[in-house]
N, C-alpha and C positions, 0 to 999 in steps of 0.2 A: 940712834934711831929709837923713836918712841914705841912702847909696847902696843901691839895690835888690839889687846883687850880694852885699852883706854879708848880706842876708836869705836869699838862695839859698844861701849858704855855711852858714847856721845850719839851714836846712831840710834840707839834704843830710845833715847829721849824724844826723838822726832819720828819714830816709827819707820826708820829707814832700814831696808833690808841690808843684811850683811853682804859684803862682796865675796862672790864665789868665783865667777870668771871675770878676771880684772883685766882691762886694757890699759897699758901705760902710755901716757902722752906727756912728755916734757916734765917728768917728775910727778905728775898728777895720776892717781888711780881713778879709773872710770868703770861703772858697771851698771846693771840694770837695763830695762827697757829703754831703747834708744840713747843708751849711755847717759842717763839722767842723772845718775849719782856721781859724786866725785869726792876725792879726798887727797890730802898731802900731808906727808910726815915733815914737820918743821922743827925736829929735834926734841924738845921736851913735850911735844903734844902734836895735835892735828887740827887742820882746818878741814872742814868738810861740808857737804851741801847737797841740794836736789835743785837742779835747773828748772824742772817743771814747777815745782811748788815755790821756787824763788827763796829757799832756804840756804843760808850761809852762816855756818857756826864754827866755833873752835872749842877744843877741851885740852887741858894740861894736866900734868900731874901735880904741880904746885897750885894751890888756889891763890887768888889776888891777895888775901889776907896775909899770906907768908912771903909776900915780895915788897920790896922797898918802892918808894914812889917812882925812883929812876927806872927800876926793872919793870914796873907796870907800864911806864911810857914806852920803853923798848918794845915790850910785848905787843902793845897796841900798834906800834908803828909796823912791826914785823907782820901782824895779822892783816892789816890794811894793804901792805905791799903785796902779800900773798893772795888776797882776795881779788885785787886789781888784776894780778897775773892770771888768776883763774878765769876772771871775766873775759879778759882779752883774748885768752886761748879758746874760750867757747865761742866768742864772736867770729874769730877766724876759722873754726871748724864749721860753724853754720855757714859761712860764706863759702867754703870750699864745697860743702854738701849742696848749697843752693846752685852752684854752677854745674855740678854733675846732674842735679835733678833737671835743671833747664835743658841740658843736652839730650837726657833720656825722653823728656817730654816732647821735644822737638822732633825726635826720631821715631816716636811712636805714632801708629796710624790712627787716625780719626775713626771712631767705632759707631756703627749704625746697625749692625747686624744682630745675630742670635749669640747667646752666651749661656751655658748652664747655670751659672750663678744668678743671673737675672731672671731666667725662666724659673728657677726654684723659688726665688723670692717674689716672682710676679710683679717685677718693677722694670721701668723703662730705662734705657741709657740716657743720661743727661750730662752732656759735656765730657764724657769718658773717652779714653783712648785705648788701644790695644798694643801691648808690648811687641816690638819687632823680633824678639827671640823666643817667645812662647805665647800661649794664649791667655795671658794675664791681663785683666783690666787694670788701667793706670789712672789714678787720680792724683791731682796736684794739690799741694797745701800751700795756700796763699795767704799773704797778710792783707789787711784791708786796702792797700795800694795796689794790689793785684800782682806783687812779687811772689815768684814760687821759691819756697824754701826747701821743701822736701816733697816725697812722693809716697803713696801707698799703692801697693798692687793687691789684687783680688784674684786668686786662682778660680777654676771652674768648681772646685770642692768647697770654696769659701774661705780658704786660707789667706790671711792677710799678712802682708809684709811691708814694714816701714823701711826707708833708706837709712842705713845705719849712720847715727851721728847727726842727722838732719833736725832742724828746728821744727818743733810741733806747737809749742806755746804760742797762743794768740792767733794761730793759722787754722784756716778752715777751707772746706770745699763748698762753693756756692751752687745752689740749685734755684733756677729762676731769678727774676728781678724783683727787688724790694719795692713794695707800694706803701702800705701802712704798717705792716707787720713783718717781722722776720722770726722764723722758727729755728731754735738751735737744739741740735740733737748729736748723738754719738756717731752712729754708723751710716754708711751710704744707703743700705736697704731700708732703714728707718726713714731717712730724709727723703728718699724717692717716694716712698709709700705716702708720707704726709703730703708731699707736693701733688702727687697724683690725686689725692682724695680731697685736698682743700684749695689747691691752687696757690698757696702761699709760698713766698720765697724761704728757702731753708739754707742754714749754715751747718754743714757737717763738721763737728769738732773732733772726730775720730776716737776720742776716750773721754771717760768722765773726769780725769785729772785736768783736761783742757777746757771743759765747758765754762768755767768761770772766767778764764783768761779771754776766750772768745766773746763772752757776753761784755766783758770790759771793753774789748777792741771795737766791738760793734756799737756800743754806747758812744764812744768817742767819734766814731765815723758817721753814725746816723743818730744824732740826739733826738730827732722829732719822731723817730719810729718806734713802734711798739716791739718789744722783745719777749718772745714766748720760749721758755725753756721746757723742753719736752724731756720727761724721764723714761719714756718707753725706749727699750733696747733690746734688739735681737742679738743674743749671745752667740758669737762665733769665734773660732780660734784666730788669735792674732799673735804673731811673734816678730821680734826685731831680726832683720837680715840685711845683708848687703845686697842691693838690686844691682845686677850687672846687665 
C-alpha cells in the first residue's frame, strides 16, 4: 500500500482538494462535489484525477530515472490499464445516474405556478418541473443530443442540489431556441434573467468549471452560431446530494 502523503503531493500539483469524505467504488476513492475527484492505490504509487477538468495523472515513490527500461514499460502498461478501468467505471456510473435522472424527471410535475425562489429572483419558469416529493424545482442536465444525464433541484430558499455521481461536464439546461446567438452562463436565475431581458437563447452550465465544456459542446453542435459567455453570476448555496 502506498503512503497517502504521496497522493497528497500529487494532488497539490494540480490544486485538487485532499479527500475528506471518501466513497469507495471498485477500489477507487471518490470525493469532492459530484464525486469529481478520484484516486487508486496501485502499490508503489497512485493514479488520480479530476473528471470535470479531464485530469488523469500518476505519482510514484521511484522516479523513472531509477527504473530499468523493462520496469518503465511495465509501469506504463499498469497506468494505462488502471486509467482505462477508471474511465469505464465512470461511464458506467454516469449511465446508471442518467437512468435515475430520467425516471425522476418523468415523475416530476410540469411547473407553471408560483415558487418562492422564482419570485425572489423575479424570473419566470422556463421548462422547469416540480418534484413529486417536495416543493423543489427540477432542472435536467442534457447533452447536445437532448439526453438527460443528471438533475439539479432548487428549494424555495435557493439551496441547489445535484444528483450524486451524475454527469455534469458538457451538459446544460436550455432556455429558448437558438437563432443567431447562444448565451452561456452559470445558474438558472442568471440565465432566465438574460433570456427575459434580451430574448436570446441561453445555455445554463450550472457551475464555472463546466462553462468551457459547454462552450466546446455547443461549438460542435452549432458551428454557425455566435456564442456569448456571460460572467455574471448570482451566488447561491449549492451542495452535492442524492436526490430521492
